[in-house]
N, C-alpha and C positions, 0 to 999 in steps of 0.2 A: 784478241778476236779480230779477224781481218774482214775487208770488204763490207763495212758497216755504214748504214745511214743512221745518224743520231738525231733524235729530237729530244730536247731537254725541257723538262718542267722546271724552269728556273724561277718562275714567279707566278703568283696567283693574280691573273689579270681579268677584269671584267670590262665589257664595252657596252655602250648604249646601243639599243636597237636603232635602226635608221629609217624606219617608216612609221606608219601610224602606231601610236603606243598607248597602252593602258596597263593599269595594275591588275593582276589577277584577283578576282573577287575572293578566292579561297586562300590565297597565299600572298603576303605583302613582301616577300623577300626578293622577288625579282619581277621584272616586267616582261610582258610577252608582246610579240610583234603580230598584230592582227592582220589576217588576210581573208579575203573573200574570193576565192578562185573557183569558179563553177566549172563543171565538165565541159560546157560549151566553150568557155574562155580557154581552157586548156586545148581544146581542139583547134581553135583559131590560131593559138600560139604554135602548135605542131604543124598546122596546114590542113588542107582537105584530105579526104580519103585518097590513097591508102595510108597516109601518114597519121590519120586521126587515131585517137586513144584506143578505140575498140579493135583496131586492125594491127596494133603493135604487139610484137612477140616479147615476152618477158615484162618485168616491171622494175621501177626504180625504188619500190618501197619494201621495207621489212618491218612488220609483216605486210601483207597486201592491204589489209584494212586496219583501221585503228583498233587497239586493244587496250584493256585497262592495264595500267602500270603505275609505278611510283617514281617520284623525282626526289633526288637526295642533294643535300648541300653539306659537305664535310662529314659525310657518313651518317647524317641525321635526316630522316624523312621530313620533307617540307611540304609534299603534296601527294596524297594517296588516292589511288584508284581513279586517276585521270586517264583519258584515252590518248594513246601515244602510237606513233610509228616513225621509223627512221627512214628519211629520204636520202638514199645513197647517191643519187645524182646531184643534188644540191648540197649534200653533206650537212643536213639539219635534222634535229629531232622535232617533229611536228606534234602539236598537242591540241586536244579539244577538252573542254571542261565537262562535256556530256556526250553521250553517243549520238544524239540527234542534231546537235549543233552544226550549222552549215558553215560557220566561220571557224578557222583554226589559226594556230600561232606556231612560231618557231621560238624555241628557247634561245635565250642569249648564250652565246659560246663563252664559257667560263670553266677553267679547270676545277673550280671548286664544286661545280654542279655536274651530276651524272644522273643517268636514268636507267631503270630496269624496264626493258620493253620485251614482252613475250618471255622467251627464255634467255635473253641477252642482257648483260650489264654493259652500257655504252658510256664511255668516258671521253672527255675532250682534252686534247693535249695541244698547247701552242707549239710553234716551231721557231726555235732560237728567239724566245720571248715574244714572238709575234702571234697574236690571236688570229689575224686575217689569214696567215699562212698555215695555221694549225688545222686540226681536223679530228673527227670522231673515230674512235676505235672500239671494237667489241672485245670483251674479256673472253678468252677461250678456256684458259686454265690458270689458276693460281699456283704459285710454287716459290721455292727458295733455292737459289738466290734470284731466280728469274720468274716472271709471269709471262704468259703467252698471250698475245693480242692479235686481232686481225683488223685489217683495213679493207673495207668493201668499197669499190668505186664502180659506178655505172655511167656508161656513155651511150647517148642516143644516136643511132645510125638510121638515116632516112631510107625509105624505099628506093630501090634501084630497079630501073626498068630494064627489060631484057635487051640484050645485045646479040650480035652474031656469034659471040664467043661464049656466052653464058645466059642462063635463064634469069627471070626477074628475081630480086632478093627482097624479102619482106622486111618492112621496117621493124627495128627491134632495139631493146635495151640490152647492151652487152655488159656483163658484170665481170670484174676481175677482183681477186682477193690476194692480199699480201699479208705475211705473217711476220710479227716482231717479237723479239725477246725483250723484256723490260725489267730493268733492275730497280732497286730500292730508291735510287736517286732519281728515277723518272727518265732514264736514258733508254731510248728505243733503238734496238739493233735489227735491222731488216734481215730476215732469213731468205737466202736464195732458194730457188725451186729445184735446182738440179742436185743430184747426189754428190757429185765431185765438189761443188761449190759449198754444199753443207759441210763436208768434211774439212774444207779449208777454214770455215768459220769455227768449227769445233776442233781445230787442229791439235790442241793440247791433249785430246783423247781420241786421236785419229783412228787408231787400231780398234779401240773398244767400240767406237760408234760404227766403224766399218763392219765389224763382226756382228753387232746388234742388228743392223739394217739387213744384212745377209741372212742371219738366223731367223729373224722375224719376217722376212720378205717385206719389208716396209715399202709402202707405196706413198711417196711424199706428197702426192696430189689428194690423198684422202685425209681429211682433218683428224679423224680419230687415230690413225696411225702416226700422223705427225705429232699428236699429243703424246703418245707413248714414247716417241723418240726424245721429245722435249723433257718429259718426266725422268727418262734415264739420264739425260745430260745433267739434269739438276742433281740427281743422285751422285753422279761422279764428281761434280764440283763440290758438293757438300762433304763427300768423303775425303777429297783432297784437302779441303779446309780444316777438317778435324785432325787429319794426320799432321798437318803443318803446325796446328796449335799444340799437339802433343810432343812435338820435338823440343 
């Protein structure tokens, strides 16, 4: 497999939170970092209108509001029906113990802990054994020998005033999404977005993949179609492995 970025889950590392700390009243297995960030404080951080929260296009959150979800440690539920959302800008899973609480927290980043938020399972992967350089990934599709995961990143772009060459540009949160194949060892292989580069990554089945993309008219920018390609690639890899075992 060529042109790959690899993130290795080589160790199970936990780190202490670095702000005000308390133990969750519902769960003694990890600590939560408490925050009291009001909308007014966020507006001050972003600046005055038109950079204020209500004038910004897009959102750094998935979902937009806290929803009930579960937190797991090593595949066992450790906290049920807490309120969660994923902050794609800060790359944190935020948590409230009840719907009406004004204070919320961020889970400690640890590969042993993952969460189910709305319709997503979100896991944490360190980068080359570094938690600080690691990040959260959403499970898109399970499979053998690879799973398909997605990394969502949000960047805030401030309001731009009009010039002689262009009109004003509204402040917005820009989101990008990258997809990764992940094997059983926890190695992450970044999938390129162009058709030709995808063929290079899957070069051992280049003709089969090329024909599949053409026959199905696969649009690699559509997640559902990317999933169908990923599933077909897994089928080809599994078939080849079985053939080699039978020799």
